[in-house]
C-alpha positions as CSV (number, residue, x, y, z in Angstrom):
1,M,114.5,-66.6,197.6
2,E,113.2,-63.4,196.4
3,L,114.4,-60.1,195.2
4,E,112.8,-56.7,194.6
5,F,114.6,-53.7,193.4
6,D,114.1,-50.7,191.0
7,V,116.1,-49.2,188.1
8,R,116.5,-46.3,185.9
9,I,117.5,-46.8,182.5
10,T,119.9,-43.9,181.6
11,A,121.8,-42.9,178.3
12,N,124.7,-43.8,179.3
13,I,123.4,-47.5,180.5
14,L,122.0,-48.0,177.3
15,Y,125.1,-47.1,175.8
16,D,127.0,-49.4,178.0
17,Y,124.6,-51.9,176.8
18,M,124.8,-51.6,173.1
19,L,128.1,-51.5,173.2
20,R,128.6,-55.1,174.8
21,H,126.1,-56.4,172.7
22,T,127.7,-54.8,169.2
23,Y,131.0,-55.6,169.9
24,N,130.3,-59.1,171.3
25,S,128.5,-59.8,167.8
26,A,130.0,-61.0,164.3
27,S,129.6,-57.8,162.8
28,G,131.1,-55.8,165.4
29,L,134.4,-58.0,165.4
30,I,134.5,-58.0,161.8
31,G,134.2,-54.4,161.5
32,T,136.8,-53.9,164.5
33,I,139.4,-56.1,162.8
34,V,138.7,-54.4,159.2
35,G,139.5,-50.9,160.7
36,A,142.6,-52.3,163.1
37,L,144.0,-54.0,159.6
38,M,143.5,-50.4,157.7
39,I,145.7,-48.8,160.1
40,V,148.0,-51.7,160.1
41,G,148.3,-51.2,156.4
42,F,149.0,-47.6,156.8
43,F,151.9,-48.6,158.7
44,Y,153.4,-51.1,156.2
45,Q,152.0,-49.6,153.2
46,G,151.9,-45.4,153.7
47,G,148.9,-43.7,152.0
48,A,146.8,-41.8,154.5
49,V,143.8,-43.2,153.3
50,F,144.2,-46.6,155.5
51,L,144.7,-44.3,158.5
52,I,141.8,-42.3,157.6
53,A,139.6,-45.2,156.5
54,G,140.6,-47.4,159.7
55,A,139.9,-44.4,161.9
56,V,136.6,-43.9,160.6
57,I,135.6,-47.8,160.7
58,L,136.9,-47.7,164.2
59,L,135.0,-44.8,165.1
60,Y,132.0,-44.8,163.4
61,L,130.3,-47.9,165.1
62,P,130.9,-46.2,169.0
63,W,129.9,-42.8,167.8
64,T,126.5,-44.2,166.3
65,L,125.7,-46.0,169.2
66,F,126.0,-43.0,171.4
67,I,123.7,-41.2,169.2
68,K,121.5,-44.1,169.0
69,S,121.2,-44.7,173.1
70,R,120.4,-41.3,173.3
71,Q,117.7,-41.2,171.0
72,Q,116.2,-44.4,171.9
73,M,116.1,-42.9,175.7
74,L,114.1,-39.8,174.6
75,N,111.8,-42.0,172.2
76,T,111.3,-44.9,174.7
77,P,108.2,-43.9,177.1
78,A,109.4,-47.4,179.5
79,F,112.8,-45.4,180.3
80,K,111.0,-41.9,181.7
81,E,110.0,-43.9,184.6
82,P,112.0,-46.7,187.0
83,L,111.3,-50.3,186.1
84,H,110.6,-52.6,189.2
85,Y,112.1,-55.8,188.9
86,R,110.9,-58.6,191.1
87,L,113.6,-61.9,190.6
88,T,111.6,-65.0,192.0
89,E,112.0,-68.9,191.8
90,E,109.7,-68.8,188.6
91,G,111.6,-65.7,186.6
92,I,112.2,-62.3,186.4
93,E,108.7,-60.3,186.9
94,V,109.1,-56.3,185.7
95,S,106.4,-54.1,185.9
96,Q,106.0,-50.3,185.5
97,G,102.5,-48.7,186.2
98,E,100.0,-51.0,185.8
99,E,101.9,-53.2,183.3
100,T,103.6,-56.4,184.5
101,Q,105.3,-58.8,182.3
102,T,107.2,-62.3,183.4
103,Q,109.8,-63.9,182.1
104,K,110.3,-68.0,183.1
105,W,114.1,-68.7,183.9
106,E,114.4,-71.2,181.3
107,D,113.4,-69.0,178.8
108,M,116.4,-66.7,179.2
109,L,119.1,-66.9,176.7
110,K,121.9,-65.7,178.8
111,A,123.6,-63.6,181.4
112,V,126.4,-61.3,181.0
113,S,127.7,-58.2,182.7
114,T,129.7,-55.3,182.1
115,P,131.2,-52.6,184.1
116,K,127.9,-51.0,184.5
117,S,125.4,-53.4,184.6
118,L,124.1,-56.8,184.5
119,I,122.7,-58.1,181.4
120,V,119.8,-61.1,181.2
121,Y,118.9,-61.3,177.7
122,T,115.4,-62.7,177.2
123,S,116.1,-62.7,172.9
124,R,118.6,-61.9,171.0
125,V,118.4,-58.6,170.9
126,N,116.0,-57.5,173.7
127,A,117.1,-57.9,177.5
128,S,116.5,-56.9,181.1
129,I,119.2,-54.5,182.2
130,F,120.1,-54.1,185.8
131,P,122.4,-51.0,186.4
132,R,125.3,-52.0,189.3
133,R,124.4,-48.7,190.5
134,D,120.8,-49.3,191.1
135,L,121.3,-52.8,192.5
136,G,123.9,-51.4,195.4
137,E,124.3,-53.9,197.9
138,L,121.8,-56.5,195.8
139,A,124.1,-57.0,193.3
140,P,125.4,-60.0,195.0
141,G,122.3,-61.7,195.5
142,V,121.1,-60.9,192.1
143,I,123.9,-62.8,190.4
144,E,123.5,-65.5,192.9
145,M,119.9,-66.1,191.9
146,I,120.6,-65.7,188.1
147,S,123.6,-68.3,188.7
148,T,121.4,-70.9,190.5
149,H,118.1,-70.7,188.1
150,M,120.1,-70.4,184.6
151,P,122.8,-73.1,183.5
152,P,126.4,-72.3,183.7
153,A,127.0,-72.3,180.2
154,K,124.4,-69.6,180.0
155,V,126.0,-67.0,182.5
156,K,129.0,-65.0,181.9
157,I,129.1,-62.8,184.7
158,R,132.0,-61.3,186.5
159,G,131.3,-60.1,190.4
């Protein structure tokens, strides 16, 4: 079985990926917990400093990720044109213009989903992002292909 499709990475898709990636890491979780505890501290102890510090901590990360996604979108030439993906029995092939890269299924770290995208991590910080809007009716086939070729423990995709 083979599937081919084109995706266009937008700033919103990049932001969605960055949010998921960050808030599923230790630093993102710790920041959220600290911010929430500061706000709880405000309700128990009073003092506007708790409320202000908690709000700043909770709002800082999403805001900086929003700005970073816009900047990355503007500064990454690869995002200016669609990426062509081909999912084969061997792995995921991505091409743009004359360049082609292939990643074997066994080298993939994990596959996850957000409401907007399917994400296949090729390293701890790099991933192939498949926006659901670009997949359309191919989405179930892409999910099946990923689930068939990666160990179940590495696949955390909700339909």
